[in-house]
N, C-alpha and C positions, 0 to 999 in steps of 0.2 A: 573563366569569367570571375571566379572567386578570387583569384590572385589580383585582379584589377579592382576588387571591392564592389562589384556589382551583384545584386541579388537577381534571381531569375526574372522577377517582375520589372526591375529597373532595366535589365538588359533587353527585354521585349520592347521597351519604349525608344530605344536608340535606333538610328538608322544604321545600316550595315557599314557604311563608310566611317561612321563615328567609332564603331567597334574595331574596325581594322586600324584606325588611327590610334586608338587606346592600346591595342596589342603591339603595334609598332613602337610606340613610345615606351611601353614596358620592356620590350625586348632591347631597345637601345640603352635604357637605363641599366638593365641587367648586364649587358655587354660592357658598358663603361665601368661598372663595378668590378666585373671580372678582370678587365685590363688594369685597373688601378691596383688590385690585389697582386696580380701577376708582376707588375712593375716593382712593387714593394718587395716581393720575394726575390726577384732577380737582383735588385740593388743590394739587398741585405746579404744575399749569397756572395755577390762580388766583393762586398766589403770584407766579409769573413775570409774569403779566398785571398784577397790582397794582403791581409794582415799576416797570413801565414807563409807567404812565398816571398822569394827574393824580388828586388825591384824590377829586374828584367822579366820576370814571369807574371807580372801583374796584368790584369785584364780589365777592360772597360765592361760594364754590365752588358752592353750589346754584343761584345765578343764572346762572353761567357755563355749567353743563352739568347738565341734569336727567336722571336715570336713569329707565328704565321702571319699575323696581320702586318708585320713589318716587311716581310717578303712581298706581300701584295702591294704595299705602298711603294716599295723600291721598284717593282716591275711596272707599276702604273706611271712612274716618272719618265718613261720613254726608253727603257733599255731596248736594244736591238734584239729581235728574236733570233735564236740560233737555228741551224738547219733543221734539227729535229722538230722543233716547234712549228717552223714554217711548213714542214711536211705534214704534220698532224693537222694543221689548219687547212691545208689544201685538201686533205682527205675528207675532212668534215664538210667542206664546201661541196665536194663531189658527191658525198652521200646525200646532202641536202637537195642538190639538183636532181639526183636519181629519185628521191622521194617525191619531189614535185612533178616529175614526169609521170610517175605511176598514178597520180590522182587524176 
């Protein structure tokens, strides 16, 4: 709560939903700051790399270093799941159904 700027007496006056909203907003801002910094580092590294290599060996920043959130965005765009992913999904569904039967 201290990182959000709330004193204990102020935090006691808020509804729980307001506190969750504040924490979510803080986490989103922190994540955005991290992404901006990572993008800056990746772009700078790509520029330094491209200055030192031949024209055929030059890389775009995305090719030099792919971030985890980019992989998530790419898979969210509707790429087809491969057989292994489909098998894992099916196993998960079966385990879930077994769990529901035991209850």
